[in-house]
Wavefront OBJ file of the C-alpha trace (Angstrom):
o trace
v 111.816 -137.461 60.688
v 115.241 -136.660 58.530
v 117.106 -137.718 61.337
v 115.366 -141.085 62.350
v 115.295 -141.997 58.333
v 119.610 -141.381 58.421
v 119.997 -143.487 61.706
v 119.544 -147.100 60.339
v 122.547 -146.074 58.146
v 124.671 -144.049 60.816
v 124.088 -147.719 63.211
v 125.084 -150.120 60.248
v 128.149 -147.469 59.038
v 128.891 -148.004 62.891
v 128.761 -150.966 63.249
v 130.891 -151.738 60.249
v 133.576 -149.938 61.821
v 133.613 -151.863 65.311
v 133.550 -154.979 63.790
v 136.804 -153.432 61.767
v 138.290 -152.452 65.379
v 141.721 -154.274 65.819
v 142.719 -152.714 69.251
v 140.772 -151.919 72.269
v 141.933 -148.202 72.168
v 140.281 -148.247 68.534
v 137.063 -150.119 70.357
v 137.173 -147.379 73.123
v 136.884 -144.576 70.753
v 134.129 -145.653 68.423
v 132.141 -146.397 72.183
v 132.818 -142.562 73.243
v 130.786 -141.453 70.064
v 127.770 -143.645 69.473
v 125.959 -143.528 66.123
v 124.636 -139.759 65.633
v 127.454 -138.434 67.605
v 127.759 -135.770 66.006
v 124.730 -134.515 64.826
v 122.964 -135.126 68.510
v 125.970 -134.317 70.869
v 125.481 -138.086 71.971
v 128.262 -139.272 74.227
v 128.830 -143.358 75.214
v 130.928 -144.735 77.354
v 130.964 -149.129 78.419
v 131.394 -150.100 81.410
v 131.938 -153.771 82.089
v 131.531 -155.982 85.264
v 134.883 -157.187 86.208
v 135.412 -158.481 89.922
v 138.650 -159.700 89.565
v 140.556 -156.989 87.565
v 141.696 -159.696 84.480
v 139.796 -157.404 81.867
v 141.290 -154.409 83.200
v 144.910 -155.850 83.540
v 144.103 -157.401 79.994
v 143.152 -153.954 78.693
v 145.692 -151.813 79.981
v 148.369 -154.564 79.093
v 147.114 -154.166 75.344
v 146.983 -150.429 75.172
v 149.892 -147.696 75.440
v 147.560 -145.006 77.034
v 144.298 -145.180 79.083
v 141.066 -146.335 76.998
v 138.303 -143.657 76.590
v 135.172 -145.028 76.293
v 136.229 -148.278 78.034
v 135.335 -148.563 81.992
v 136.019 -151.990 84.358
v 134.279 -151.833 87.816
v 134.456 -154.451 90.343
v 130.499 -154.064 90.521
v 127.401 -152.695 88.779
v 125.706 -152.257 92.137
v 125.236 -148.739 92.805
v 126.745 -147.109 89.480
v 122.959 -145.789 89.049
v 119.241 -147.274 90.331
v 118.516 -150.611 89.281
v 122.358 -150.547 87.488
v 122.920 -154.079 88.410
v 119.568 -155.590 87.545
v 119.223 -154.429 83.826
v 117.778 -156.618 81.469
v 115.749 -154.599 79.014
v 117.521 -151.561 77.440
v 115.814 -148.143 79.337
v 116.166 -144.507 78.554
v 114.636 -141.133 80.297
v 115.749 -138.051 81.876
v 119.212 -137.824 83.365
v 120.033 -136.590 86.598
v 122.999 -135.998 88.242
v 122.107 -137.493 91.525
v 121.682 -140.560 90.056
v 124.087 -140.765 87.045
v 126.998 -138.654 87.937
v 128.804 -141.783 87.578
v 128.367 -142.566 83.986
v 128.713 -138.511 83.331
v 129.603 -136.043 85.020
v 127.145 -133.512 85.650
v 129.136 -130.788 83.585
v 128.923 -132.784 80.363
v 125.325 -130.760 79.729
v 124.043 -134.247 79.330
v 119.661 -134.394 78.914
v 118.629 -137.628 78.079
v 120.316 -141.435 78.898
v 119.876 -144.505 77.514
v 121.137 -147.719 79.097
v 121.432 -150.665 76.872
v 122.282 -154.109 78.801
v 124.583 -156.347 76.843
v 123.498 -160.026 76.173
v 124.768 -161.733 78.680
v 127.046 -164.349 76.203
v 130.352 -166.153 77.709
v 130.222 -164.546 81.297
v 131.295 -160.807 80.041
v 128.175 -158.212 81.643
v 127.961 -154.962 81.219
v 126.258 -151.637 79.667
v 126.730 -149.418 76.867
v 125.601 -146.326 78.476
v 124.699 -143.104 75.696
v 124.282 -140.004 76.615
v 122.336 -137.134 74.913
v 122.881 -133.624 74.587
v 119.383 -132.778 72.896
v 116.123 -134.796 73.916
v 114.794 -134.755 70.390
v 118.074 -137.368 69.001
v 117.088 -139.628 66.787
v 119.032 -142.831 68.729
v 116.754 -142.077 71.765
v 113.130 -142.790 69.236
v 114.700 -145.641 67.349
v 112.951 -149.094 67.211
v 113.887 -151.692 69.800
v 115.601 -153.570 67.531
v 118.248 -150.997 66.642
v 119.224 -150.626 70.419
v 119.364 -154.612 70.615
v 121.621 -154.148 67.337
v 123.518 -152.120 68.803
v 123.857 -153.498 72.369
v 124.788 -157.277 70.471
v 127.513 -155.600 68.203
v 128.679 -154.193 71.128
v 129.105 -157.405 73.066
v 130.251 -159.313 70.347
v 133.006 -156.812 69.830
v 134.167 -156.255 72.857
v 134.292 -160.205 73.315
v 136.167 -160.603 70.395
v 139.112 -157.995 71.419
v 139.130 -159.206 75.199
v 139.738 -162.962 73.685
v 142.621 -161.213 71.257
v 144.296 -159.656 73.967
v 144.145 -163.184 76.300
v 145.995 -164.237 73.599
v 148.444 -161.873 73.519
v 148.869 -162.409 77.416
v 149.083 -166.249 77.411
v 151.145 -166.995 80.211
v 151.473 -163.751 81.370
v 148.704 -162.924 83.853
v 147.371 -164.629 86.355
v 143.482 -166.202 85.751
v 142.895 -165.587 89.428
v 144.003 -162.357 90.160
v 144.136 -160.641 86.825
v 147.830 -159.160 87.948
v 151.277 -160.619 86.379
v 151.898 -164.618 86.612
v 154.910 -166.572 88.356
v 156.403 -167.014 84.611
v 155.878 -163.676 83.733
v 157.737 -162.688 86.856
v 160.751 -165.339 86.440
v 161.193 -163.661 83.136
v 161.863 -160.142 84.746
v 163.782 -161.565 86.809
v 166.313 -162.695 83.682
v 165.923 -159.454 82.233
v 166.976 -157.654 85.197
v 169.682 -159.802 86.213
v 170.920 -159.641 82.398
v 170.294 -155.883 82.660
v 171.920 -155.324 86.103
v 175.340 -157.783 84.661
v 175.656 -154.747 81.745
v 175.052 -151.784 83.810
v 176.706 -152.794 87.069
v 173.039 -151.836 89.078
v 171.617 -153.611 91.953
v 168.181 -154.427 92.377
v 166.138 -156.237 94.724
v 163.415 -159.151 95.381
v 160.793 -158.819 98.021
v 158.453 -162.286 98.174
v 155.471 -160.954 100.196
v 153.145 -164.193 101.770
v 149.876 -163.197 103.682
v 149.506 -164.547 107.020
v 145.938 -165.011 108.101
v 144.456 -166.644 104.617
v 144.296 -170.132 106.156
v 141.559 -168.860 109.195
v 139.603 -166.714 106.664
v 139.153 -169.584 104.725
v 138.344 -171.765 107.107
v 135.535 -169.499 108.828
v 134.328 -167.562 106.122
v 134.634 -169.833 103.279
v 137.145 -169.952 99.925
v 135.204 -166.838 98.108
v 136.170 -164.964 101.170
v 139.761 -166.248 101.141
v 139.744 -165.050 97.394
v 138.057 -161.374 97.879
v 140.963 -160.699 100.598
v 143.261 -161.746 98.525
v 142.240 -159.394 95.841
v 142.248 -156.734 98.165
v 145.572 -157.359 99.723
v 146.751 -157.361 96.038
v 145.512 -154.279 94.908
v 146.786 -152.828 98.283
v 150.354 -153.861 98.357
v 150.323 -153.166 94.283
v 149.878 -149.699 95.259
v 152.771 -149.313 96.919
v 155.001 -149.994 94.021
v 155.932 -147.855 91.381
v 154.934 -148.037 87.923
v 158.332 -149.006 86.918
v 158.518 -151.925 89.547
v 157.290 -155.573 88.569
v 154.365 -157.195 90.686
v 153.176 -160.426 90.213
v 151.132 -163.600 92.213
v 153.189 -166.255 92.672
v 150.559 -168.365 93.743
v 148.099 -169.072 96.299
v 148.892 -166.236 99.129
v 152.227 -165.495 97.825
v 152.890 -162.367 95.556
v 156.649 -160.948 94.372
v 158.127 -157.820 93.508
v 161.287 -156.568 91.769
v 163.097 -153.435 92.156
v 164.888 -152.135 89.943
v 167.862 -150.145 91.173
v 166.951 -150.643 94.596
v 169.446 -150.853 96.999
v 169.512 -152.492 100.621
v 167.617 -149.240 102.122
v 165.278 -148.434 99.171
v 164.326 -152.285 99.733
v 163.751 -151.859 103.252
v 161.200 -148.410 102.544
v 159.199 -150.802 100.077
v 158.970 -153.140 103.090
v 157.850 -150.972 105.603
v 155.585 -149.363 103.195
v 153.952 -152.393 102.597
v 153.874 -153.484 106.129
v 152.285 -150.432 107.246
v 149.760 -150.507 104.622
v 148.424 -153.686 105.524
v 148.174 -153.197 109.153
v 146.274 -149.884 108.481
v 143.814 -152.099 106.196
v 140.419 -152.606 107.678
v 139.882 -156.351 108.699
v 138.446 -158.615 106.175
v 135.850 -160.508 107.331
v 136.804 -159.835 110.424
v 139.666 -161.447 110.881
v 142.888 -158.700 110.663
v 145.199 -160.220 107.977
v 149.063 -159.046 107.896
v 152.151 -159.968 105.475
v 155.278 -161.380 106.259
v 158.140 -160.445 103.925
v 161.365 -161.736 102.260
v 164.056 -159.591 100.588
v 166.934 -160.506 98.615
v 169.193 -158.004 97.033
v 170.812 -158.877 93.754
v 174.331 -157.341 93.840
v 176.335 -158.289 90.419
v 179.862 -156.975 91.490
v 179.697 -160.198 93.990
v 178.668 -162.550 91.326
v 181.389 -164.757 89.771
v 181.325 -163.681 85.798
v 179.642 -165.986 83.352
v 177.252 -168.868 84.676
v 173.701 -169.964 84.073
v 171.341 -167.206 84.105
v 168.356 -169.225 85.063
v 170.229 -170.724 88.078
v 171.058 -167.474 89.371
v 167.748 -165.852 89.137
v 166.875 -169.267 90.915
v 169.410 -167.938 93.465
v 168.182 -165.325 93.991
v 164.611 -165.882 94.342
v 165.172 -168.529 97.030
v 167.112 -166.519 98.647
v 163.940 -164.119 99.185
v 161.717 -167.077 99.828
v 163.890 -167.990 102.328
v 164.137 -164.465 104.498
v 159.940 -164.758 104.493
v 160.168 -168.413 106.104
v 162.206 -166.690 108.522
v 159.817 -163.589 108.750
v 157.168 -165.982 109.317
v 159.144 -168.241 112.365
v 159.246 -165.328 113.613
v 155.341 -164.348 114.236
v 155.117 -162.622 110.754
v 154.112 -158.999 110.169
v 157.775 -158.046 109.560
v 160.722 -158.240 106.675
v 164.172 -160.213 107.314
v 166.722 -160.079 104.566
v 168.320 -162.722 103.048
l 1 2 3 4 5 6 7 8 9 10 11 12 13 14 15 16 17 18 19 20 21 22 23 24 25 26 27 28 29 30 31 32 33 34 35 36 37 38 39 40 41 42 43 44 45 46 47 48 49 50 51 52 53 54 55 56 57 58 59 60 61 62 63 64 65 66 67 68 69 70 71 72 73 74 75 76 77 78 79 80 81 82 83 84 85 86 87 88 89 90 91 92 93 94 95 96 97 98 99 100 101 102 103 104 105 106 107 108 109 110 111 112 113 114 115 116 117 118 119 120 121 122 123 124 125 126 127 128 129 130 131 132 133 134 135 136 137 138 139 140 141 142 143 144 145 146 147 148 149 150 151 152 153 154 155 156 157 158 159 160 161 162 163 164 165 166 167 168 169 170 171 172 173 174 175 176 177 178 179 180 181 182 183 184 185 186 187 188 189 190 191 192 193 194 195 196 197 198 199 200 201 202 203 204 205 206 207 208 209 210 211 212 213 214 215 216 217 218 219 220 221 222 223 224 225 226 227 228 229 230 231 232 233 234 235 236 237 238 239 240 241 242 243 244 245 246 247 248 249 250 251 252 253 254 255 256 257 258 259 260 261 262 263 264 265 266 267 268 269 270 271 272 273 274 275 276 277 278 279 280 281 282 283 284 285 286 287 288 289 290 291 292 293 294 295 296 297 298 299 300 301 302 303 304 305 306 307 308 309 310 311 312 313 314 315 316 317 318 319 320 321 322 323 324 325 326 327 328 329 330 331 332 333 334 335 336
């Protein structure tokens, strides 16, 4: 009874901290420790639906370390029984076979409380709370308190993600969630300046998806968008964290490889081609890519001059090489 009496004040204090959170990292830490966490050994994690990876890109772009208590999933289906159709709070016993994707089986969970977020502004997710003690006060709370917690989590997530969007304005491509053409051009200018100072080589790859038009024509634009996202994820996995990856527009991607000479760029391009060749067909259509490569050699560039013009010429060489690769039948890389 004492635990039940203390719960309202715990919920209100926790809600106040949520409202004061200024970063997604701070928000995630609060999600990990729901109201009554210390007294009842509770754990919390928020899963947000993120089919285009936009939210993940926003969150990881504003956090210096991986976010605790906050996860992004491309689909809610298959996470737990009935998870994708959950419209009201659910509580029950934890079963590792059903709920192992929410909390690890070795976490000692006994009970679960699943709170679907109010569906506003397209933000969809579930706040998951696990208890190691079946007598945890939060699991016996009045429905109004559960709804209050879900509402506060939703409002805070919307506020902080909106703030992240403002920080990323012009930097993130809205279709894919990856870096935009604007961001990539800025990185090319930065790399040109750094290469000139350090007399260091760098390479630019432009990657174009072959066969996407046929997929759009036979299976619809949605299928094409899905294939584009899958291929983008595949391409991104082939580059280093220190490299820059961006969606230039439509079916064209770009990669900046600082410090990479022709040999290094050749190796990355070959790796990308092999990864795409090994990928499963999308919508019954096997896609392929063509790649144009241009190496920046600062020693051969005349001193002075307009950096913007130099960057435009560097990217143009890569795109001209890309067109050569496509004219030769695609599924290859060409140096320009």
